[in-house]
Each structure stands twice: as C-alpha cells, then as structure tokens.
C-alpha positions as CSV (number, residue, x, y, z in Angstrom):
1,M,0.0,0.0,0.1
2,R,1.6,3.3,-1.0
3,T,2.0,6.1,1.5
4,P,0.8,9.2,0.1
5,H,3.6,11.9,-0.5
6,T,3.3,14.9,1.9
7,T,5.0,18.3,0.7
8,T,6.8,20.3,3.5
9,H,7.0,23.9,3.1
10,H,9.9,25.7,4.7
11,H,9.2,29.5,5.4
12,V,12.3,32.0,5.7
13,Q,11.8,34.4,8.8
14,S,12.3,37.8,8.2
15,D,12.3,40.8,10.4
16,G,9.5,42.4,8.7
17,P,5.8,41.4,8.8
18,P,4.9,38.2,7.4
19,P,4.3,37.8,3.9
20,E,0.9,37.9,2.6
21,R,-0.4,34.2,1.7
22,V,-1.1,33.5,-1.7
23,P,-4.8,32.3,-1.9
24,P,-4.9,28.8,-3.1
25,G,-5.0,28.0,-6.6
26,G,-2.8,31.3,-7.2
27,S,-0.1,31.5,-9.7
28,P,3.5,30.6,-8.4
29,Y,5.0,33.7,-10.0
30,D,2.7,35.6,-7.7
31,E,4.2,34.2,-4.7
32,L,7.6,34.9,-5.8
33,A,6.8,38.6,-6.6
34,A,5.4,38.9,-3.0
35,L,8.6,37.4,-1.3
36,A,10.7,39.4,-3.4
37,D,9.1,43.0,-3.0
38,D,9.2,42.8,0.8
39,P,13.1,42.8,1.3
40,L,13.5,45.4,-1.4
41,D,11.1,48.0,0.4
42,D,13.0,47.1,3.7
43,F,16.6,47.8,2.1
44,L,15.6,51.1,0.5
45,T,14.0,52.2,3.7
46,E,17.1,51.5,5.6
47,D,19.2,53.1,2.9
48,S,17.1,56.3,3.2
49,A,17.3,56.4,6.9
50,A,20.9,56.1,6.9
51,T,21.5,58.8,4.5
52,R,19.3,61.2,6.5
53,R,21.3,60.3,9.5
54,E,24.7,61.2,7.7
55,E,23.4,64.3,6.5
56,D,22.1,65.1,10.0
57,D,25.6,64.8,11.4
58,E,27.3,66.9,8.5
59,E,28.0,70.7,9.4
60,P,26.0,73.2,7.8
61,W,27.6,74.7,4.8
62,A,29.3,78.0,4.8
63,P,31.2,80.1,1.9
64,P,34.9,79.8,2.1
65,N,37.0,82.5,3.6
66,H,39.5,83.3,1.0
67,R,41.2,86.2,3.0
68,R,43.2,84.1,5.7
69,G,44.9,81.8,3.1
70,S,45.6,85.0,0.8
71,R,47.4,86.7,3.6
72,R,49.8,83.9,4.4
73,R,50.5,83.2,0.7
74,N,51.4,87.1,0.8
75,R,53.9,87.1,3.6
76,A,55.6,83.9,2.5
77,T,55.7,85.4,-1.3
78,G,57.0,88.9,0.4
79,L,59.8,87.6,2.5
80,P,62.4,86.6,-0.3
81,T,62.1,90.2,-1.6
82,V,63.1,92.0,1.6
83,A,65.7,89.5,1.9
84,R,66.8,90.6,-1.4
85,V,66.7,94.2,-0.9
86,L,68.5,93.8,2.4
87,T,71.4,92.0,0.7
88,W,71.6,94.5,-2.2
89,V,71.8,97.5,0.6
90,L,74.5,95.3,2.6
91,T,76.5,94.7,-0.5
92,L,76.4,98.7,-1.6
93,V,77.6,99.6,2.0
94,C,80.4,97.4,1.9
95,L,81.4,98.4,-1.6
96,V,81.3,102.4,-0.4
97,T,83.3,101.3,2.8
98,L,85.7,99.4,0.8
99,A,86.3,102.4,-1.7
100,D,86.6,104.9,1.4
101,R,89.4,102.7,2.9
102,W,91.2,102.4,-0.3
103,A,90.9,105.8,-1.2
104,L,92.4,106.7,2.6
105,L,95.2,104.1,2.3
106,Y,96.3,105.3,-1.0
107,A,96.3,109.0,0.5
108,E,98.1,108.2,3.5
109,H,100.7,106.3,1.0
110,K,101.0,109.4,-1.1
111,A,101.5,111.5,2.1
112,S,104.1,109.3,3.3
113,E,106.2,109.7,0.1
114,R,106.0,113.4,0.1
115,L,107.0,113.9,3.6
116,K,110.0,111.8,2.9
117,D,111.0,113.8,0.0
118,T,110.2,117.1,1.6
119,L,112.1,116.6,4.9
120,H,115.0,114.6,3.2
121,L,114.3,111.6,5.4
122,A,115.9,108.1,5.2
123,A,112.7,106.4,5.9
124,A,109.3,107.2,5.0
125,P,107.2,108.3,8.1
126,E,104.2,106.5,9.3
127,V,100.9,108.5,8.4
128,R,97.4,108.0,9.8
129,I,94.5,110.0,8.7
130,D,91.7,110.1,11.3
131,G,88.1,110.6,10.6
132,F,85.3,108.6,8.7
133,P,84.3,108.7,6.1
134,F,87.3,109.8,4.3
135,L,85.8,110.6,1.0
136,T,83.7,113.3,2.5
137,Q,86.5,115.1,4.1
138,L,88.3,115.0,0.8
139,A,85.5,116.4,-1.2
140,S,85.5,119.1,1.4
141,Q,89.5,119.6,1.0
142,R,89.9,119.8,4.7
143,L,91.1,117.1,7.1
144,D,90.3,117.3,10.8
145,S,93.5,115.3,12.0
146,V,96.4,113.4,10.8
147,R,99.0,111.6,13.0
148,V,102.6,111.4,11.7
149,T,105.4,109.4,13.1
150,V,108.8,109.7,11.8
151,P,111.3,107.1,13.0
152,D,115.3,107.4,13.0
153,I,115.9,110.9,11.9
154,P,119.6,111.8,11.3
155,A,120.5,114.6,13.9
156,H,124.2,115.4,13.6
157,R,126.1,112.7,15.6
158,V,122.8,111.0,16.8
159,T,119.7,109.5,15.6
160,L,116.3,110.7,16.8
161,T,114.5,107.7,17.6
162,Q,111.1,109.2,17.2
163,V,109.2,112.3,16.1
164,A,105.5,111.8,16.7
165,A,103.2,114.7,15.9
166,T,99.4,115.3,15.3
167,A,98.4,117.9,12.6
168,D,95.2,119.5,13.1
169,D,93.1,121.7,10.4
170,I,94.8,120.5,7.1
171,R,93.7,122.0,3.8
172,I,94.3,119.8,0.9
173,D,95.1,121.1,-2.6
174,G,93.9,118.7,-5.0
175,D,91.0,117.3,-6.8
176,G,90.9,113.7,-5.5
177,P,93.1,111.0,-3.7
178,T,95.3,110.5,-6.7
179,T,95.4,114.3,-7.6
180,V,96.7,115.7,-4.4
181,R,99.4,117.9,-4.8
182,G,100.1,119.4,-1.5
183,A,98.5,120.1,2.1
184,L,98.6,123.3,4.4
185,V,99.1,122.4,8.0
186,R,97.4,125.1,10.2
187,Q,98.5,123.4,13.6
188,L,101.0,120.8,14.8
189,H,102.1,119.5,18.0
190,G,103.9,116.6,19.3
191,Q,107.1,115.1,20.8
192,V,110.8,114.4,20.0
193,L,112.7,111.5,21.6
194,L,116.2,110.8,21.7
195,S,116.7,107.6,23.6
196,F,119.3,106.4,25.7
197,A,119.7,103.0,24.0
198,D,120.6,104.9,20.4
199,M,123.1,107.2,22.6
200,N,124.6,104.1,23.9
201,R,125.1,102.4,20.5
202,E,126.0,105.7,18.7
203,L,128.4,107.3,21.1
204,G,129.4,104.8,23.8
205,A,130.2,102.2,21.1
206,S,129.0,99.5,23.8
207,Q,131.8,101.1,26.4
208,V,129.7,104.0,27.8
209,D,126.1,104.0,29.0
210,F,123.8,106.9,29.3
211,T,121.4,107.3,32.3
212,A,119.1,110.1,33.6
213,L,120.8,112.3,36.3
214,G,118.1,114.8,36.7
215,P,115.5,116.7,34.8
216,D,118.0,118.5,32.8
217,R,121.0,116.2,33.1
218,V,122.5,113.1,31.9
219,R,125.2,110.8,33.3
220,A,127.5,109.0,31.3
221,H,129.5,106.1,32.9
222,G,131.7,103.3,31.3
223,T,135.3,102.8,30.2
224,L,137.6,104.5,27.8
225,H,140.7,102.7,26.4
226,I,143.9,104.8,26.7
227,A,147.8,103.5,26.3
228,G,146.8,100.1,26.5
229,R,144.9,100.3,29.6
230,D,140.8,100.6,30.3
231,L,140.1,103.6,32.5
232,S,136.8,104.2,34.0
233,L,134.9,107.0,32.8
234,R,132.4,109.2,34.3
235,A,131.0,112.5,33.0
236,D,127.8,114.6,33.5
237,A,125.9,116.4,30.6
238,R,123.6,119.2,31.0
239,I,121.0,119.8,28.1
240,R,119.4,123.1,27.0
241,R,117.4,124.3,24.1
242,D,119.6,125.9,21.5
243,G,117.5,128.2,19.4
244,E,114.2,127.2,17.9
245,R,115.1,124.0,16.6
246,G,118.1,122.5,18.5
247,I,119.4,121.0,21.6
248,A,122.9,121.7,23.0
249,T,124.8,119.9,25.6
250,S,127.5,121.0,28.0
251,V,129.6,118.1,29.3
252,G,130.9,118.6,33.0
253,G,132.1,116.4,36.0
254,L,134.5,114.5,33.5
255,R,137.0,112.2,35.3
256,L,139.0,109.1,34.4
257,D,139.7,106.7,37.3
258,I,143.0,104.5,37.1
259,D,142.1,101.7,39.0
260,D,141.9,102.9,42.6
261,L,145.1,104.6,42.6
262,A,144.5,108.0,40.8
263,T,142.0,110.2,39.0
264,Y,142.7,112.4,36.1
265,R,140.5,115.5,35.3
266,P,141.4,116.9,32.0
267,G,142.4,120.6,32.5
268,T,144.3,123.0,34.3
269,G,141.7,124.8,36.6
270,P,141.1,123.9,40.4
271,G,140.6,120.1,41.0
272,E,141.7,119.2,37.6
273,G,144.5,117.1,36.9
274,L,146.0,114.0,38.5
275,H,145.2,113.2,42.0
276,L,145.4,110.5,44.2
277,T,142.4,108.8,45.4
278,P,141.8,108.9,49.1
279,A,142.4,105.1,49.3
280,A,145.8,105.5,47.7
281,A,146.7,108.5,50.1
282,R,145.9,106.3,53.1
283,R,148.4,103.4,51.6
284,L,151.2,105.8,51.0
285,T,150.9,107.4,54.6
286,R,151.3,103.9,56.0
287,Q,154.5,103.2,53.6
288,A,157.4,105.1,55.2
289,E,159.7,104.8,52.5
290,K,157.1,105.7,49.8
291,I,155.9,109.0,51.8
292,K,159.9,110.0,52.4
293,A,160.4,109.9,48.8
294,F,157.2,111.9,48.1
295,L,158.2,114.5,50.8
296,A,161.8,114.8,49.3
297,L,160.4,116.2,46.0
298,P,160.1,120.4,46.5
299,E,157.2,120.7,44.1
300,I,155.1,118.2,46.5
301,V,156.0,119.9,49.8
302,H,155.3,123.4,48.1
303,R,151.9,122.3,47.1
304,L,151.2,120.7,50.2
305,G,151.9,124.2,52.0
306,V,153.8,122.1,54.8
307,P,156.9,124.2,56.1
308,D,160.5,123.0,55.2
309,S,161.5,122.7,58.9
310,V,158.4,120.4,59.6
311,V,159.3,118.3,56.5
312,Q,163.2,118.0,57.5
313,A,162.2,117.0,61.0
314,A,159.8,114.4,59.8
315,L,162.3,113.1,57.3
316,H,164.9,112.3,60.0
317,D,162.4,111.3,62.9
318,E,160.0,108.6,62.4
319,D,157.5,109.8,65.5
320,R,157.4,113.3,63.6
321,L,156.9,111.7,60.3
322,H,153.8,109.7,61.8
323,Q,152.6,112.6,63.4
324,L,152.6,114.8,60.2
325,T,151.0,112.2,57.7
326,G,148.4,111.0,60.4
327,A,146.9,114.1,60.8
328,P,143.5,114.7,58.8
329,R,144.4,117.9,57.3
330,F,147.4,116.6,55.7
331,L,145.7,113.4,54.2
332,H,143.2,115.8,52.8
333,E,145.9,118.1,51.3
334,L,147.4,115.0,49.9
335,T,144.6,113.9,47.9
336,G,144.4,117.6,46.4
337,V,147.9,117.9,45.1
338,N,148.1,117.9,41.3
339,L,150.8,115.0,40.5
340,V,151.2,115.8,36.8
341,D,154.1,118.3,36.8
342,A,155.9,116.4,39.8
343,A,155.3,112.9,38.1
344,L,156.7,114.4,34.6
345,A,159.7,115.9,36.4
346,H,160.6,112.8,38.4
347,P,159.9,109.6,36.5
348,E,161.2,107.6,39.2
349,F,158.6,108.6,41.6
350,L,155.9,107.8,39.2
351,K,156.9,104.2,39.2
352,R,157.2,104.1,42.9
353,L,153.6,105.2,43.0
354,G,152.7,102.3,40.5
355,L,151.8,104.9,37.5
356,D,153.0,104.2,34.1
357,L,154.8,107.4,32.3
358,S,153.3,106.4,28.8
359,L,149.8,106.7,30.5
360,L,150.4,109.7,32.0
361,T,151.8,111.1,28.9
362,A,148.6,110.2,26.9
363,L,146.4,111.6,29.4
364,T,147.8,115.0,29.3
365,K,147.6,114.9,25.7
366,L,143.9,114.4,25.7
367,T,142.2,117.5,26.4
368,R,138.7,118.2,27.8
369,P,137.3,119.0,24.5
370,Q,138.5,116.1,23.0
371,I,136.8,113.8,25.7
372,A,133.8,116.3,25.9
373,D,133.3,115.8,22.3
374,R,132.7,112.0,22.3
375,F,129.6,112.6,24.4
376,S,128.1,115.5,22.7
377,F,124.5,114.7,21.6
378,A,123.5,118.0,20.3
379,F,121.1,118.1,17.4
380,Q,119.0,119.9,15.2
381,L,115.5,119.2,13.8
382,P,115.3,119.5,10.1
383,K,114.1,123.0,8.7
384,P,110.8,123.0,6.9
385,P,110.7,124.6,3.5
386,D,107.7,127.0,4.7
387,G,106.1,127.6,8.1
388,A,107.6,127.4,11.6
389,L,109.0,124.5,13.5
390,S,110.3,124.6,16.7
391,L,111.1,122.8,20.1
392,Q,109.5,123.8,23.3
393,R,110.1,121.9,26.9
394,V,113.2,119.8,26.8
395,R,113.4,117.2,29.9
396,V,115.0,114.0,30.6
397,D,113.3,110.9,31.7
398,K,114.3,107.2,32.4
399,D,113.9,106.4,28.6
400,G,115.9,109.3,27.2
401,I,115.7,113.0,26.2
402,R,112.3,114.3,25.3
403,A,111.4,117.7,23.7
404,D,108.0,119.0,22.8
405,V,107.4,120.3,19.2
406,S,105.1,122.6,17.6
407,G,104.3,124.3,14.3
408,A,102.2,126.5,12.4
409,G,101.6,127.0,8.6
410,L,103.5,124.2,7.3
411,L,103.3,123.7,3.6
412,V,103.7,120.0,2.4
413,G,104.2,118.8,-1.1
414,H,104.5,122.2,-3.0
C-alpha cells in the first residue's frame, strides 16, 4: 500500500511582517513576487534612513574664507623680496666702505712719500688720517686730524729715535685722492725722543752707558781705552734748548779713574789734573819709604803748604813723620795735590807710586774738549721749507731726552 507523498514548505523568517499568503489556486509567480517585494522595500527604507542620519551629522555649509589664506601666501611671497633688498643694501654699503678705505690708504701712502721727499728723510714716515668717512673730508678739501710718526731721523752725530706729531686743520690742495698736490698744516704739536739706547750704541760704542741724572742732566759712565789700559770714565752732561730747533749739551764732571790709585780730570783749573784717591793716599802714608820719597820732592812739599822745617824733621824722625802724615788735614791736602808736573819731572817717583809714564803722557795729551766731544749729543730738527717748526720744553726721563715740538703754517708737497 503506497504512502501518500506529503510536501513540506519551509518559510524564511524575516524581520518584517509576514508576507501575505497567496490564496490557494494562485499563480506561483505571484508568490515569488510577493516574497521579492518585501526585502527590497525594507532595504530601500533602511538606506534612506542611513542617508538622512549622515546628512544630519554633517556641518551646515558656509562660504569659504579666502582672505586668511591669501594673507599667508602674501607673507611667504614677500619675505624673499625683503631679503634681496637687504642683501643689495649691505653689498652697496660694503662696496662704499671698501672704496673709502682704499682711498684712505692711497692718500696715506702718498702723504708719506711727500713727507719723505720734503724733509729729506732716510725712511718714510707713518701717516694715519683720522675720521670716517674719508671721501667726504676729501670732497670738502679739509682733514680734521692727521698723525705722523717719523722714526730714525739723523740729527748730527745721533739719531732721533722718534718724532711723533698730530696735525690739525689740514687744507688739501687737489681734486681727489690721486691728484693731491700738497697740503697746508695750520697747527702741529708732538714730541721728539732721543733714546738712551741709541745714544749708547752711537756714542758709547758699547763701552759707555747714558742714564738720567736729573730733569736736565745726563750721566755717562763706562770705560775708555787709553795707552793700553781701560780707564773708568764718568761724565755729566747738562742739556738745554739751542735756538728754535736744536738741543745743546755741556759736558762737566769729567773724570778718568786709574784703578783705585789716581783720578785724572782733564784741564788746568782747580781740582783738575792727576790726583791720588783717598784710598791710595792712606796707603801711601802707611809706607814710610814711599812717603819720605814723596816729601823729598820740593814741588810736592810746596803744594802741600808744609813748612820746610817740619818736613826736614819728619824725614829724620819716624815719630815726627807719623805725626805729620797721620793728621786728617795732611791726608786731605795730599789728595788735592796735582801730580802731573811732579810725575813728569821725576819719572822714578811715578814708578814708585805704580803709575806708567806712557799713560800719564797720553792723559796729558787728551784735552777736555776731545773727551767731551765724544759724548756730545746736540742735534737740530730739519728745517721745513715753509712755516715754523720749533722745540718747546726739553726734559730728561728714564728712556731718554724728550722735547715738545710745535709748528704752524707748514706747507707740505709744493
């Protein structure tokens, strides 16, 4: 017996309402259409709702603000332009400054050459033009101030170490830095230095040194080679202004020491000649044989001022001799006796004292002017072709001899 076939229909659950049932006897296509219409409507309904939610979440539309963005672009665009302008300005300033400095250096060089030729100098002076800018001063043909330093100016037997001066109110004759024909210096003031180092090299020949002795005096001390012996030398020189442009010296206190035996002062005046040193005089009074030979010379006794009776008694009595030579006045008088004439007249006596006759002969031939001339450092400043140049205050300090210099109306270069 056959079991009748039963058809089971499976229905798909959906979130929407259940589809309408197709009445029995309807077309299958109608059933499919009913099933297909419901999900499509649901999808379209859900999509429209989502679109509305997204539109609600968006900000309302507003017109764009073009002004703010434009300002930023203008600033960014203008910055390179300002930088280029500044670069050109700085470049121009640098070029003008370089041109001004070049013109200044050229003018200083030409002025140095003109001064060298005008004053007949061995070396070109150093010229420094003050003030900035220089081209404006040149255009006005007037310089406010110029500093000039001239080294190593020959001045007779010595060399002036330095002449430094500042010129004020200079009038320029020329049309430009390359066409300057000359200048007129209205005022000039400065200083001249004659250093002791140069004096030692040029006058002392490494054997005599010069040092300051006072505000207007110089001490020379060293050695002098005479008749095969080195004698100690000492001299004092007084300085003074000589005329408008010169310095003169007068040498005094000149003496030559022969070890510690005697001192020679050239000349024939009081205190000059050959004299025993106090140490040598004391040693002589302690040696009976030498002092007796000394008192046996009439020239010496006469200059001592001792009576002949006293001298004769001393020569024959040791006690009388010690009494005479031990008196302080006798020792003082003994150092004041000029031994030149007595020594030349009695060469044997000179040998007893330890003096060489050839040395004494050489000393007597060496006059005061001859010795003094060795230490003369007088000088004259070069005379300018136009205007006035003069020395003012002269003084001595630790470095050398200084003098103030002033000038007016100096014409340079013409």
